[in-house]
C-alpha angles and dihedrals in degrees: 000000000000114000133168129236120263095059116150090198135030129234088244091058093050091048092048094049092052095044091051091060114009095157089060096044128110116196114184122178140178119237111217114064091004108057093012135037118254110256132184091239109056090203089062095060114118134165113274116259112284097020100105099061090046092051092046092052093046093046090063094040105051137061087256138339117200137182110205117188146157086235122101112267090240087062093052093047088054097049098038101043092072088235102096117192126197111281111266110203090198096052095078090051093065120088123218090253090061095055129085115266089247090065090060090081124070092193094100094053106110114237097013109116117219088228094064112091117213120195119186135191093020091297105327091107130034142176112196128166085359094300123118119221134165134208108271093225092055099072094083097055113061095088095043091049092049091053093051088050092053090051091049091052090053103038107022126112113290111262095026113126118217119211117189113203101182095254099026141035129219120203106204128201098166109148090021107068091163086074092066099103094041094050093045090051094046093048088054092050090051091048094052094051099038106040092240123132122237125218129184113234137166107314088333147066121232131209120210141173112268092256117137100241133112137143091285093056090047093053093048090050093050097047092064109128094007119115097204167199098200122197127189121188119193143142114203146041092278085068095059095089087057093053088048087053092054088053089057090049094048088054089056091055102264120135108242138183123200106201124191125200096208126214137159088274095054115141117240092230092055090050089053095047099043119107092195127024118200129188099250135289095324091059090044089055090048089054093047089046091054090050090048091054093045096048095046091047094054093064089230099106112125 
């Protein structure tokens, strides 16, 4: 497994910690740039080959395995069920309230284990134990968010791509880094007039409802009643709150590992905070595969 210098932990230490107590372990991971390669077209992102069976095994062998993403939860279901359907650009624009009640459960999605937790839009949407739920404060925002997205498509900087995710908006400038300042400034202007909150992300800026959720609050909610270890695997600035949450958990006595899937775009703060630095999604899969082999070999898998 390729790793970079500067690690505070080794892959062997991470594997051994999980194998010692898999039923008490929480592994939480980002999707883009961690389980999938970064691609120019966000709709084209898929898990790297071999990832799905490893995730399915680990989901039923650990205290909890969660994928926490800025993507809508419908996207995660599609990509992680093993039953990919053609990308529907309108699907992400639908809120849970607009969908039939039957769609609120993931239990009928082939290949998606109930033990796998999926968290979308940084915590605004969730599928846990096969049941879909949305943040109660999110119901008031879809129409307002859609209106802001429409404005951005009409009035935003030329070359900026607007992605509406139902409850959030991503303003992309991938491939046009010279637009960074313009997109950042425009996002701040939209936030000031709409009540949304802007967050810098990988080659993009995101606009979210002012609801106090992020990857950190999600991790803290999931770790309840688990004694650790706790692992978080991420790759960009949107994952910093999760790294901060692991600091809090470490202060409470839990064993934690902050794991970075490094790329050319890695943020300096993530590099400084990471306990283990891996060379992208392929190395992440290598680590998860080693954990899978060690856990199944202990006879402690659930």
